[in-house]
C-alpha positions as CSV (number, residue, x, y, z in Angstrom):
1,X,-10.4,7.0,16.4
2,X,-8.6,3.7,15.4
3,X,-10.3,0.6,16.6
4,X,-8.2,-2.9,16.7
5,X,-11.1,-4.9,18.5
6,X,-11.7,-7.1,15.4
7,X,-9.7,-8.6,12.3
8,X,-11.0,-6.2,10.4
9,X,-9.7,-2.5,9.4
10,X,-12.1,0.1,10.9
11,X,-10.0,3.2,10.1
12,X,-11.3,4.2,6.9
13,X,-7.7,5.9,6.5
14,X,-6.4,2.9,7.1
15,X,-8.2,0.9,4.6
16,X,-7.9,3.6,1.9
17,X,-3.7,3.1,2.5
18,X,-4.0,-0.3,2.1
19,X,-6.1,-0.4,-1.1
20,X,-3.6,2.7,-2.2
21,X,-1.1,-0.2,-1.7
22,X,-2.8,-2.9,-3.2
23,X,-3.4,-0.7,-6.2
24,X,0.3,-0.1,-6.8
25,X,1.9,-3.7,-6.2
26,X,-0.8,-4.8,-9.1
27,X,0.2,-2.2,-11.1
28,X,4.0,-2.9,-11.4
29,X,2.9,-6.8,-11.1
30,X,0.6,-6.3,-14.5
31,X,2.6,-4.0,-16.3
32,X,5.3,-6.3,-15.5
33,X,3.6,-9.0,-16.9
34,X,2.3,-7.4,-20.4
35,X,5.6,-6.0,-21.2
36,X,9.4,-5.3,-20.5
37,X,9.8,-2.3,-18.8
38,X,12.3,0.8,-19.1
39,X,14.3,0.9,-15.9
40,X,13.3,4.1,-15.0
41,X,9.5,2.8,-15.4
42,X,10.0,-0.3,-13.1
43,X,12.1,2.0,-10.4
44,X,9.1,4.9,-10.8
45,X,6.4,1.6,-10.1
46,X,8.5,0.3,-7.3
47,X,8.9,3.6,-5.5
48,X,5.1,4.0,-5.7
49,X,4.7,0.2,-3.7
50,X,7.7,1.4,-1.3
51,X,5.6,5.1,-1.0
52,X,2.8,3.1,-0.2
53,X,3.6,1.2,2.3
54,X,5.3,3.8,4.2
55,X,2.6,5.0,4.3
56,X,0.7,2.8,5.6
57,X,3.7,1.9,8.5
58,X,3.6,5.6,9.9
59,X,0.0,6.0,9.8
60,X,0.2,2.6,11.8
61,X,2.4,3.8,14.2
62,X,1.0,6.9,14.9
63,X,-2.6,5.6,15.0
64,X,-2.1,1.9,16.8
65,X,-4.4,0.6,14.0
66,X,-3.8,-2.3,11.5
67,X,-4.9,-5.5,10.0
68,X,-4.4,-8.2,12.0
């Protein structure tokens, strides 16, 4: 069960999903800084970020846990 009693994420699944999002976001940022990305690569990386966000939102809606 998820707990929202403090400002920290207590749900391990929510924390994992948040970490997944941060990794996808950082990968997109870092690769785009290192080199010009093809449209396909940029789209793939942006889709990974969007999907990570969607999974967090879906989990939050289902369990009511989130960082405040």
